[in-house]
N, C-alpha and C positions, 0 to 999 in steps of 0.2 A: 449602669454599673457604678459610675462615679457617685451617684446618690446613695447607693447601698453601702459603699465604702465609707462615706461621710457619716451615715447613720450608725454604722457599727463602731467607728472610732469614737463617736460621741457617747454611746452607751458604755463603752469600755472605760472612758474617763469618769463617767458618773458612778459606775459600780465596777471598779477595777478588780475586786477579789472574786466575784462570781462569774459564771459564764454569761455570755451575751444572751439576754432574754429575747432579743428581737433580731431576727435574721431575715432581711428582706429577700435574700436569694432563696431561702428555704420556703418562703410563703408563695413564691411564684411557681405555678404549675402549668404546664403546657399540655397540649393534646397528646404529645408523644410520651409524657411521663407516666409512671406507674400509678394506677388507681388503687385506692384503699378497699378493703373488703366491704365496707358500708356503702361506698359508692357503687361497687359492682352489684350489690344487692338492689340498689335503687334502679340501676340500669336494667337488671334482669326482670324487674316487675313492670316493664312498660306494657301498656295494653296492646301495642302493635305486635308484640311478640307472644302475647298470651293467646293460646289456641281456644280458650273458653270464651273469649270475647268475640270470636268470629260468628257470622250468621250460621245458624244450624242448617243442615241439609234439608230438613223438613220444610223450612220456610222457602228455600230456593226452589224445591220441586213444586210447592203449592202455588207459587206465583204464576198467574195467568194474565198476560197483558190484554188478550182479546176479551176476556170476561170483564176486566177493569174498564176497557173502552165501552163495552155495552152498558155497563152500569152508569158511566158518565153520560152516555147518550140518553138513557132513560130519565136521568135527572134534569134534562133540558139543555144540555150543551156539552160539546166535546172539551172545550177549553174553559178554564176559569175566567171570570170577568177580569179584563185587563185593559191597558191602554191600546193594545193592538186591535181591539174591536171598534175603535173610533172610526166613524165615517164622516168625512167633511160634508158641508152642505152641498146640495146638488147644483144650486144656482148661486151665482155671485150677485148679491143684492146691493152692491155699492160699498165704498170705503167707510161709510158711517154706520153700517149695520153691525150689531154686536157680535154676530157669528161670522167670522172671516175664514175663508178657505186657506189651508196652509200653502206655502210656496210649492211650485212644481218639483223642487228638489227633495221635498219631504216624502218618504215612502208612503205616508198615509194619504197623500194627495191623489185625487182622481186623475190628474195629468202627469203623474210620476211615470217615468220611463227609465228602466235600469240601463246603465251604461253611460257613455260608450266604453266598451271594453277594449277596443282597438281603433285607431284613427285610419281613415282611408289614406292611400299612398299620396294622393295629391295634396290633401290637407296637411299631412305630416311634412311633405316637402315645402309647403308654403311657410309653415312655422319655423322650420329649420334653416331654409336657404332663401326663399323668395322674399320674405319680409325684410331681412337685413339687406339684401341686394337692392330692394326698392328704395330704401332710405339712402343708400349710396348713390344710386342713379339720380335721385331727385334732390340731392343736397345742393344748396346754393351757398357759395362762399363769398363773404364780403371781407375785403382786406381791412386791416386796422385803419380807423378813421372814416370808413364809409358805412353807410346804413342803407337799409332797403328802401326802395322807392315808395313814397307815401302816395297812395291813391286818393283821389278826391272823393267828395261825398257822392254817394250813389243817387240820392234824391236832391233835386234842385229847389231852392226857395223861390217864392214869388217876389219878383223885383218890380217896384213901381210905387207910385203914390196913391194908388186906388185904395179906398177904405175896405174893399172886399178882400185885399191881400192880407190883412191883419188876422193873425191866429188861424190861418188857413193851412190845411195839410200840404205837405211838400209835394212837388210835382215829380213825375216819373222821369226816367232817363231819356235822353234824346234818341230818336229813332224807333221808339216803341214803348209799350207799357210793360214789357216782360223783363223782369230782373233775373239775371243769371245767378247761380250759386257762387258765392265767394270761395276762392281757393285759398285755404289756409296752408301755412308751411307744414310739410310732412314731418311728423315726429313719431315717436314710438307709440303714441296714443291714437293716432288717426291714420295708420298705414292702410291704404285701400285693400279690401279683401272681397271675396265673393259673398254675395248676399242671397242670391237665388237665381234660378233659371226657369224660364217659361217656354214650354214647347207647345206651339200652336199650329193647327192644321185646318185650313179651309177646304172642305170637301165639296167640290162642284157637283160630283155625281150624286150627292145626297138629295139634290133637288128633285130628281126623278126616281131614284131608288134608294131607300134607307139602308140597304145592305152595305153601300159604300161607307156610310157613317159608322156602322158596327165594325167593319174591318179596320177603319182608321182608328177607332178607339182601342181595338185589340193590339194594333201595331204600336201605338204610342204607349200603351200600358206595358208592352213587352220590353221596349227599349228604355223606358224611364223608371220602371218599377213603381209607378204611381198610377192610381186609378184615374182614368180620363174623365173629364167633365164636359158634357155637351152643352152647347149654347144655342138658344133659339133667336130667331130674327125678331126685331122690334116692330117692323112694319112690312107690308107687302110691296114688292117691286115687280110690276107686271112685265117690264122689259126683260127681266131675267127669269121669269116664271117662279119667283119666290113668293110664298104665302107667309102671312103673319104667324108667328109662334111656330115656325118650322125649324127643326134642328139641322144645321148645316155645317157646324164646326165643333171641334173638340180641343181641349186645352189640358195640359198637365203642369202643375206648379211644383217645382223641385226645391227641397230644402235639405240641409244637413248632408248626410252620407250619400243620399241619392243624387244630390247636385254634384258632388265631387266625383262620384263614380261615372255619371253620365258625361261630364266634361272630359275626364281623362280618357274615357272610351272614344269620344269623338276625336280627340287630338292624337291618340296613339294608334287607333285601329281604323276608324272610318275615313277620316280626311286623307291620310296617306294613300288610300286605295283609289281615290277619285282621280281619274286621268285628266291631266292638263288643268288642275285646279290651282288658280292663282292665289287664292286666300280670301280674306275678308276685305271689303272695300274700306279705304281709309276715311271715306266720308260717312261711314256708318256711325250712328250715335245720335243721342237726343240732347247733347250738351249738358247732361246731368250724370254721366258715368254709366250709361247703359248701352251696350253694343249688341247688334242683331245681325244675324246672317241666315241664309236659307239653304235648305237641302232639297234636292229633287227626289222623285220617287225612286230613281235608280240609286241615289246616294243612301236613302233610308234602307234599301234592301241590303246594303253592305254591313249593317249592324249584325253582330254575332248572334243575337237572339232571333233575328229573321233568317239568317243563313242556315242555322241549325234546323229550323222548321219551315223551310221555304215553301213546301207543298201545302202547308196549313193556310197560307194566305194567297188569295187569287192575285197573280202578278199585276193584272190591270187595275186592281182596287187598292194597291199599296199607295198611300198618299205621300206627297211631299210635306214639308213642315218648315216653320220659321222657329229659330232658336234665339231667344232674347236673354242675354246674360246681364243680370243686375249686380252691380258692384256698389261699394260704399264711397267710390271716388266722386269728387265734385265736378269734374270735367272729363271730356272724352280723352284727353291726352293721358291722364293718369290711368283711366280704365284700359286704354290701348296698351300702355306700358305693362300693366299687370297681366293682360291676356297674352302679350308677346312673351313674357317670362314663362308662362305656362306652356306655350308652344303653339299658339294660334297665330299664323302669319297674316300680315296686312300688305296691301298693295295700293298703288294709286296716290292721289293727292290727299294728304292728311288735313282734315278740317277740325280744329280744336274749338 
């Protein structure tokens, strides 16, 4: 408004006798202002309001989508050629081959799997609660002026004046040639988490009757939702009556949602039903973050998939199994701490 007043005063001074030829307020028109007849005529001639521009009823009734689809099928294809008809190579011929398969996240990939649309309860609890709690439990505080203890070299040099010691590879640690994994400080990048679960069952009755092996495979497949894989013996053992290439064990490898569902089912449903069950031994582990525990045939029968169809499985053929929990932890202490957060109890002397 101030600019309009200045402009009107300037024009009045330049041409004081005549009316103001420029009025800024009169040129401003808003949506609520009255429109002129010419503008109304332009608005009335819009093709959206013109009934003659609409599709005639004859074309609407003559449209037949089924006939159109049949015509497309006769011409050699339902869809026009597009990028959605691309099929990646069946085999991966190496990183230097000119034709590379797309990543599994690409919908055109042969390994593409839609989802996950919802996370399992245990996995969601891990990301929301357990991960942050693990960092708090494993935090090591150093007061100002103090630093972490510096460990010595893992490999020892050859000391002496012998000429054979020059440019020789370093020796292993004292007490053995096996080097354990180094434990790095726990940060948000390396919080231990579940990596996989292996459910293994050695069926002794399969040596004499293969029906025991079939029942064991059905039981493991029911409780894990993964098809069981049978394993054959490498050599014959006459003392046990085992022949070479005879299938006597089954294994299920769990990943992703099946892994979380199986472990939560064990912790929340099966293990609390076991009478006088102390928990997992504190000495269990392989010093690399993998914990194992066993279930008897009576414990396996407590799974809900077996209880619902208990008559389907012969009671004397239901096998026991070993459950090996694989984690990304570097030592048994961190793996035990992770499984304790999930709800798996431990007892006895802890061996880290």
